[in-house]
C-alpha positions in Angstrom: -12.2 31.6 -9.1 -15.3 29.8 -10.7 -16.6 26.5 -9.4 -15.3 25.2 -12.9 -11.6 26.5 -12.2 -11.7 25.2 -8.8 -12.9 21.8 -9.7 -10.2 21.7 -12.2 -7.5 22.6 -9.8 -8.7 20.0 -7.4 -8.8 17.3 -10.0 -5.5 18.2 -11.0 -4.3 17.9 -7.4 -6.0 14.4 -7.0 -4.5 13.2 -10.1 -0.8 14.3 -8.9 -1.6 12.8 -5.3 -2.6 9.5 -6.8 0.3 9.3 -8.8 2.7 10.0 -6.0 0.8 7.7 -3.7 1.3 4.9 -6.0 4.9 5.5 -6.9 5.7 5.7 -2.9 5.7 2.0 -2.9 8.7 2.2 -5.5 10.1 5.2 -4.1 10.7 4.0 -0.6 12.2 0.7 -2.1 14.7 3.1 -4.0 15.5 5.3 -0.9 15.0 2.6 1.7 12.9 4.7 3.5 9.8 3.1 5.0 8.3 6.4 5.9 7.8 7.3 2.4 4.6 5.2 1.8 2.8 8.1 4.1 3.9 11.0 2.2 0.8 11.6 0.5 -1.6 10.9 3.5 -3.1 12.9 6.0 -1.9 11.9 9.8 -5.4 10.5 10.2 -5.6 8.3 7.2 -7.0 5.1 7.6 -6.1 2.0 5.4 -8.3 -0.9 4.9 -7.7 -3.9 2.9 -10.2 -6.0 0.9 -11.5 -8.4 0.1 -12.7 -10.0 3.6 -11.9 -13.4 2.5 -8.1 -12.6 2.1 -7.9 -11.2 5.4 -9.3 -14.1 6.8 -7.0 -16.5 4.8 -4.1 -14.1 6.3 -5.3 -14.6 9.7 -6.4 -11.1 10.1 -10.0 -9.7 11.2 -12.1 -9.6 8.1 -12.7 -5.9 8.9 -9.2 -4.7 9.8 -8.3 -0.9 9.5 -4.7 -0.1 9.4 -3.2 3.5 10.9 -0.4 5.0 8.9 2.2 3.5 11.8 0.6 0.0 11.4 0.7 0.1 7.7 4.5 1.6 7.5 5.5 -1.4 9.8 3.9 -4.0 7.3 5.6 -2.0 4.5 9.0 -2.5 6.5 8.3 -6.2 6.2 7.6 -6.1 2.8 11.0 -4.2 1.9 13.2 -6.8 4.1 12.1 -9.5 1.4 12.0 -7.4 -1.8 10.4 -4.5 -3.1 7.9 -3.1 -5.9 9.0 -2.3 -9.2 7.6 -1.0 -12.7 4.1 0.1 -11.3 1.5 1.0 -13.9 -1.6 2.9 -13.3 -4.9 2.6 -15.1 -8.6 3.4 -15.2 -8.2 6.5 -13.2 -11.4 8.2 -12.5 -11.5 11.5 -10.5 -14.6 13.0 -8.9 -13.5 16.3 -7.8 -16.9 17.3 -6.1 -16.8 14.5 -3.9 -13.1 14.5 -3.6 -12.4 10.6 -4.2 -10.7 8.8 -6.9 -10.4 5.1 -8.1 -7.7 3.9 -10.1 -6.3 0.2 -10.5 -2.4 -0.6 -10.7 -0.4 -3.1 -11.9 3.4 -3.8 -10.2 6.1 -6.4 -10.2 7.3 -7.2 -6.7 10.5 -8.6 -6.9 12.3 -10.7 -3.8 16.0 -10.3 -2.7 16.4 -13.9 -3.8 15.6 -12.9 -7.6 12.1 -14.4 -7.6 9.1 -12.2 -8.6 5.5 -11.7 -9.2 2.7 -9.5 -10.6 0.6 -8.0 -8.4 -2.5 -5.9 -9.1 -5.0 -3.7 -7.0 -7.9 -1.8 -7.4 -7.7 1.6 -5.1 -10.4 3.7 -3.9 -9.2 7.2 -2.2 -10.9 9.9 -0.2 -8.9 13.5 -0.1 -8.7 16.4 1.6 -10.5 19.5 0.7 -7.8 20.4 -1.9 -7.0 17.1 -3.0 -3.2 17.3 -1.9 -3.3 14.5 0.7 -5.5 11.2 1.0 -7.4 10.7 4.1 -8.8 7.2 3.4 -7.6 4.2 1.6 -9.6 1.5 0.4 -7.1 -1.2 -1.0 -8.8 -4.3 -3.0 -6.2 -6.7 -3.6 -5.2 -9.4 -5.8 -6.0 -12.2 -3.3 -4.1 -14.9 -5.0 -0.5 -12.7 -5.4 -1.3 -11.3 -1.9 -1.5 -15.2 -0.6 1.7 -15.9 -2.5 3.5 -12.8 -1.1 2.6 -14.1 2.5 3.5 -17.6 1.8 7.0 -16.4 0.3 7.7 -13.9 3.3 7.2 -17.0 5.6 9.4 -19.2 3.3 12.3 -16.3 3.6 11.4 -15.7 6.9 12.3 -19.4 8.0 15.5 -19.1 6.0 16.7 -16.0 7.6 15.8 -17.4 11.0 17.9 -20.3 10.0 21.0 -18.5 8.6 20.4 -15.2 9.6 21.9 -12.1 8.2 24.8 -10.2 9.9 24.0 -12.0 13.0 20.5 -10.3 13.1 18.6 -13.8 13.0 16.7 -12.3 10.2 13.7 -11.4 12.1 10.9 -9.5 10.4 8.9 -7.0 12.2 5.5 -8.7 12.1 4.2 -7.1 15.3 1.3 -5.4 13.9 -2.0 -5.1 16.3 -5.0 -4.9 14.0 -8.2 -3.3 15.0 -11.6 -3.8 13.2 -14.1 -1.3 11.9 -17.6 -1.2 13.2 
């Protein structure tokens, strides 16, 4: 196989993996399965959320890195209050030789109470050798939308703690320990 053919195959794999990765937020909601969020990442994958100012506003370390398990817990908290719909990806750029991609996405986050908001992200993704799995995610978030999501989640949490659902007191699973990068 020539270098051009190999790069073409890797490029195709990366594109398919990017699309599946971004749709995992919707698929996890539809199937009510938080593990789907990690279907396209390696077991050692790390996820970093930016900008640092957003992390600071959320009370997290400014250079936090999430493991797959930590990210899945955060995703479970999102599913407790709503979910992602209508994801549109744009501006996909693939560097097959470096095994990297960059893409932007826009989605609707719909809350179980009927409220919704639009969230946008810019993603930088690093891939394994054949482009079928992601081993590093850098997620640059729409800070205003994420802050509104956090405020709404706290509002719904307070409501659930007061009212409870099915006798569970409505507690969200925000017990995620952060670790900082060097």
